[in-house]
C-alpha positions, 0 to 999 in steps of 0.5 A: 501612457501606463494604463494604455501599456498595461491594455495593449499588452493584454491585448496582444497576449488574448490573441496571440492565445486565440492563435495558438494551435495545438496538436490534437490529444494522443498524438505523437511524432515519428521518433525518426522525422522531426516536425518543421517549425510551427507546423501542429497535428490536425489529425491523428490515427494509429494503428499497429496492423491494417489490412488492404485489398488490391483490386485485381483486374 
């Protein structure tokens, strides 16, 4: 019985580690916005200044 409990605990630990999501390296949240529970940063890009061209008709 103890062996069964140990095996079940080990399997639960292994599967939870496999499904845990991690943030992209060097990513961070904006200081004014909070993240909702269970979310993670999948893609991150930071540019201090960037130009954008608007087409004129």
